C-alpha positions as CSV (number, residue, x, y, z in Angstrom):
1,M,-36.5,7.6,66.2
2,L,-33.2,8.2,63.9
3,L,-34.1,10.4,60.5
4,R,-31.2,10.7,57.8
5,L,-31.6,13.9,55.9
6,R,-30.6,13.6,52.1
7,P,-29.1,16.2,50.3
8,P,-30.7,18.2,48.0
9,P,-30.6,16.9,44.5
10,Q,-28.1,19.3,42.2
11,P,-29.1,21.3,39.3
12,A,-28.3,19.9,35.7
13,A,-25.5,21.7,34.3
14,S,-26.3,24.5,31.7
15,L,-24.4,26.4,29.4
16,A,-24.9,29.2,31.4
17,S,-22.7,27.8,34.1
18,F,-19.8,27.5,31.9
19,L,-19.9,31.3,31.2
20,P,-17.2,33.2,32.4
21,F,-19.3,35.8,34.2
22,S,-18.0,35.5,37.7
23,P,-14.2,36.0,38.9
24,F,-14.5,33.5,41.2
25,R,-15.8,30.5,39.3
26,R,-13.3,28.0,38.8
27,F,-13.5,25.9,35.8
28,L,-12.5,22.2,35.5
29,H,-10.3,20.9,32.4
30,S,-10.4,17.4,31.0
31,P,-7.3,15.4,32.2
32,S,-5.4,15.6,28.3
33,W,-6.0,19.3,28.4
34,R,-2.6,21.4,28.5
35,P,-2.2,24.8,28.5
36,P,-0.7,26.9,25.2
37,P,2.7,27.3,25.2
38,P,3.7,31.2,25.5
39,P,4.3,33.2,22.5
40,P,8.0,33.8,21.9
41,P,9.3,37.1,22.7
42,R,8.9,40.2,20.5
43,R,12.0,41.3,19.3
44,R,12.4,45.1,19.4
45,R,14.4,46.8,16.4
46,L,15.9,49.9,17.4
47,L,15.4,52.9,15.3
48,S,18.9,53.7,14.6
49,T,19.5,49.8,13.5
50,A,16.8,50.1,11.3
51,V,17.7,53.5,9.7
52,A,21.3,52.2,9.3
53,S,20.2,48.9,7.5
54,S,18.2,50.9,5.3
55,S,20.6,53.9,4.6
56,S,23.7,50.7,3.6
57,S,21.1,48.9,1.5
58,S,21.1,51.7,-1.1
59,K,24.4,52.6,-2.2
60,G,25.8,56.4,-2.1
61,S,22.1,57.4,0.0
62,T,21.0,58.1,3.1
63,S,17.8,58.8,4.9
64,L,18.5,62.1,6.2
65,E,19.5,63.9,3.3
66,E,17.4,65.6,0.7
67,R,18.2,66.7,-2.9
68,Y,16.8,69.4,-4.9
69,D,17.9,71.8,-7.7
70,V,17.9,75.0,-6.1
71,I,18.0,75.9,-1.6
72,V,16.4,79.2,-1.3
73,V,17.5,80.1,2.3
74,G,15.0,82.7,4.2
75,G,11.1,82.8,3.4
76,G,10.5,86.9,3.2
77,H,9.8,89.2,0.5
78,A,13.5,88.3,-1.8
79,G,13.0,84.4,-0.7
80,C,9.2,83.8,-1.5
81,E,10.1,85.8,-5.3
82,A,13.4,83.7,-5.7
83,A,11.5,80.4,-4.7
84,L,8.8,80.9,-6.9
85,A,10.8,82.0,-9.7
86,S,12.8,78.9,-9.6
87,A,9.8,76.4,-9.1
88,R,8.1,77.9,-11.8
89,L,10.9,77.5,-13.9
90,G,10.8,73.7,-13.4
91,A,13.3,73.7,-10.9
92,R,13.2,71.6,-7.6
93,T,13.3,74.2,-5.3
94,L,13.5,74.0,-1.9
95,L,12.7,77.1,0.8
96,L,13.7,77.0,4.1
97,T,12.3,79.5,6.8
98,L,12.9,79.6,10.9
99,N,8.8,79.5,11.1
100,I,6.5,78.4,8.5
101,D,3.5,80.5,9.8
102,R,5.8,83.5,9.1
103,I,6.4,83.1,5.7
104,A,6.3,86.9,4.1
105,W,6.1,87.9,7.8
106,Q,7.2,91.7,7.1
107,P,8.9,91.9,10.7
108,C,10.7,95.4,9.8
109,N,7.8,97.3,8.5
110,P,4.6,96.0,6.7
111,A,4.7,98.2,3.5
112,V,5.2,97.8,0.2
113,G,7.3,100.5,-2.2
114,G,8.5,103.8,-1.4
115,P,11.3,105.5,-2.6
116,A,13.2,103.5,-4.8
117,K,11.6,100.3,-3.4
118,S,8.5,101.0,-5.4
119,Q,10.4,100.9,-8.7
120,L,11.9,97.1,-7.4
121,V,7.9,96.2,-6.5
122,H,7.1,97.2,-10.7
123,E,9.9,95.0,-12.2
124,V,9.4,92.2,-10.0
125,D,5.9,92.7,-11.2
126,A,6.9,92.5,-14.5
127,L,8.7,89.2,-14.4
128,G,5.8,87.8,-12.8
129,G,6.1,88.2,-9.1
130,E,3.7,87.9,-6.4
131,M,4.5,91.3,-4.3
132,G,2.4,93.4,-6.2
133,K,-0.3,91.7,-6.9
134,I,-0.9,90.8,-3.3
135,A,-0.2,94.2,-1.9
136,D,-3.1,94.8,-4.1
137,R,-5.3,92.6,-2.2
138,C,-3.8,93.5,1.3
139,Y,-3.2,96.6,1.6
140,L,-4.5,99.2,4.1
141,Q,-3.6,102.4,2.2
142,K,-1.7,103.6,-0.7
143,R,0.0,107.3,-1.2
144,V,2.0,108.8,-3.8
145,L,4.9,110.0,-2.0
146,N,6.6,113.4,-3.2
147,S,3.7,114.1,-5.2
148,S,4.2,117.9,-4.8
149,K,7.3,117.3,-6.8
150,G,8.3,116.0,-10.2
151,P,7.4,112.9,-11.5
152,A,11.3,111.8,-11.3
153,V,11.4,111.7,-7.6
154,R,7.9,110.4,-7.1
155,A,6.9,107.0,-5.5
156,L,4.1,104.7,-4.8
157,R,3.6,103.2,-1.0
158,A,1.1,100.8,0.1
159,Q,0.4,99.9,3.9
160,T,-0.2,96.4,4.0
161,D,-2.3,94.1,6.8
162,K,0.8,92.1,8.0
163,R,-1.1,89.2,9.1
164,E,-3.3,89.0,5.9
165,Y,-0.4,89.6,3.4
166,A,1.3,86.6,5.7
167,V,-1.6,84.1,4.8
168,E,-2.1,85.4,1.3
169,M,1.7,84.8,0.1
170,K,2.2,81.6,2.1
171,K,-1.4,80.1,-0.1
172,V,0.7,81.0,-3.0
173,V,3.8,79.2,-2.1
174,E,2.0,76.1,-0.6
175,S,0.3,75.6,-3.7
176,T,3.2,76.1,-6.1
177,Q,4.4,73.1,-7.9
178,N,8.4,71.8,-7.4
179,L,8.4,74.2,-4.3
180,F,9.2,72.3,-1.2
181,I,9.0,74.1,2.4
182,R,11.0,72.9,5.5
183,E,11.3,74.7,8.8
184,A,14.9,74.4,9.5
185,M,18.1,77.1,10.2
186,A,20.9,76.8,8.1
187,T,24.0,77.1,9.6
188,E,26.3,76.0,6.9
189,V,26.9,76.2,3.2
190,M,28.4,73.2,2.3
191,I,31.2,73.3,0.0
192,G,32.8,70.5,-2.4
193,Q,36.6,70.2,-3.4
194,N,36.4,72.4,-6.6
195,D,34.6,75.2,-4.3
196,N,31.6,74.5,-5.7
197,V,28.2,74.8,-3.7
198,E,27.0,71.5,-2.7
199,G,24.0,72.3,0.0
200,V,23.2,73.7,3.3
201,R,23.5,72.2,6.9
202,T,21.0,73.0,9.2
203,F,21.2,73.1,13.4
204,F,20.0,70.0,13.8
205,G,22.3,68.0,11.4
206,M,20.1,67.2,8.6
207,D,21.5,68.4,5.2
208,F,19.9,69.5,2.1
209,Y,21.9,69.2,-1.2
210,A,22.0,71.0,-4.6
211,P,23.7,72.8,-6.8
212,S,22.9,76.4,-6.3
213,V,21.9,77.8,-3.1
214,V,20.3,81.4,-2.7
215,L,20.7,83.5,0.3
216,T,17.8,85.9,1.5
217,T,18.3,85.8,5.0
218,G,18.0,89.7,5.5
219,T,18.1,90.6,9.1
220,F,18.3,87.3,10.4
221,M,21.6,86.5,10.2
222,S,23.8,86.6,13.0
223,D,21.5,89.4,14.5
224,A,21.6,90.4,17.9
225,N,20.8,93.3,20.2
226,K,23.7,95.4,21.2
227,T,23.4,97.6,24.5
228,G,26.4,99.4,25.5
229,A,29.4,96.3,25.8
230,A,26.8,93.9,26.3
231,Q,25.4,91.9,23.4
232,E,22.5,89.5,23.2
233,A,21.1,87.4,20.6
234,I,17.1,88.6,19.5
235,N,14.4,86.2,21.0
236,G,10.8,85.3,19.8
237,I,10.6,85.9,15.6
238,R,13.9,87.3,15.2
239,R,15.8,84.1,16.2
240,A,19.4,84.6,15.3
241,S,21.3,82.1,13.2
242,K,24.4,83.0,14.8
243,A,26.4,79.7,13.1
244,M,27.1,81.6,10.1
245,T,27.7,85.0,9.6
246,E,28.4,87.7,6.5
247,Q,32.1,87.1,7.0
248,E,32.3,83.5,7.1
249,A,29.8,83.7,4.1
250,R,32.5,85.7,2.4
251,Q,35.6,83.2,3.6
252,I,33.5,80.1,2.2
253,L,33.7,81.7,-1.2
254,G,36.5,83.2,-1.2
255,I,35.7,86.8,-2.2
256,S,36.5,90.2,0.5
257,E,35.1,93.4,0.0
258,K,38.0,94.6,-1.9
259,S,38.2,91.6,-4.4
260,T,39.2,93.1,-7.7
261,W,37.2,92.0,-11.1
262,E,40.3,89.5,-12.2
263,E,40.2,87.5,-9.1
264,I,36.4,87.3,-8.8
265,V,36.9,85.6,-12.0
266,Q,39.8,83.9,-11.1
267,K,37.8,82.1,-8.3
268,Y,34.9,81.2,-9.8
269,D,36.3,80.1,-13.1
270,T,37.4,77.1,-10.7
271,M,33.9,76.0,-10.3
272,F,32.8,75.2,-13.7
273,E,34.1,72.7,-16.3
274,R,36.9,73.4,-18.8
275,N,36.6,73.4,-22.7
276,A,32.7,73.8,-22.4
277,K,30.2,75.5,-24.6
278,N,28.8,79.0,-23.6
279,G,26.2,78.9,-21.5
280,S,23.8,81.7,-19.5
281,F,22.6,82.2,-16.3
282,Y,19.2,80.3,-17.1
283,L,18.3,77.2,-14.9
284,Q,18.1,75.1,-18.2
285,S,21.8,75.2,-18.7
286,K,24.4,72.6,-17.0
287,V,27.6,74.1,-17.6
288,H,28.7,77.8,-17.3
289,R,31.9,79.9,-17.8
290,A,32.8,82.4,-15.2
291,K,34.2,85.0,-17.3
292,E,31.1,84.8,-19.6
293,C,28.2,84.7,-17.1
294,L,29.7,87.6,-14.7
295,E,30.4,89.8,-18.2
296,A,26.3,89.0,-18.7
297,V,25.6,90.8,-15.8
298,Y,28.2,92.7,-14.5
299,Q,29.8,95.8,-16.1
300,K,33.2,96.4,-15.0
301,P,33.5,99.6,-13.7
302,D,35.8,102.2,-15.6
303,V,38.8,103.3,-13.0
304,P,41.0,106.0,-14.1
305,S,44.3,105.4,-14.3
């Protein structure tokens, strides 16, 4: 007797059978189904092309430049006071420093005041500076020097907390309006056709433009360690700006150590407009005459004949 076995009945298709829960499941498509067309290839745009197109669209401006009224190079005692005074007068001011975390770092000696320097601190405080105020908040000890002598030679010196002083000065600088901080190494002072200052060029090629540049580099300008005939640049916090020296700065301005009063007036007189109104050294003035401005701040020495 021959028996024929029937195949088991197939279960009805459910929604779960169409879910892609298994990587081995194979889906059957209808004859009219066609795969979607592949997406068009993405066109990659180079950054240099984007920068070039944006700079060419705006006439007379480039993407790697910034314009200010005053540029201060160096963020030490003098640089912070100069930048604060300029910004508080309403000028758009840029402060360039080698390290933003080392503003007012006092690398030589964490002290404010001393013989002759205490008088300068009092003058800065009378003009609205911050050095004396922050020294009062961050000092470790204060001492009157030469107290056994007369009052003419006495001086006040405050030994400050180095890190706290830098933190407090940085807060004041960062919270001041019209004052911008950039971390860069200035390597060149750009001079125009009429020997006028146009701005500063940095180590990485970025240019900052301003009609006034204040150099407060201190000992960081081309500093080096000399041991006999050997010479090496100072590393760490004392990074040297080797591209610009004091001699090169004098050469750019055309002034030497032996320049006379007439030579200085003749050199600076070409930087200002002719037949202009008399001005002063305040930032609100736009035009200056060299002779009047120099006579206001510099007294010609009486040289015996």
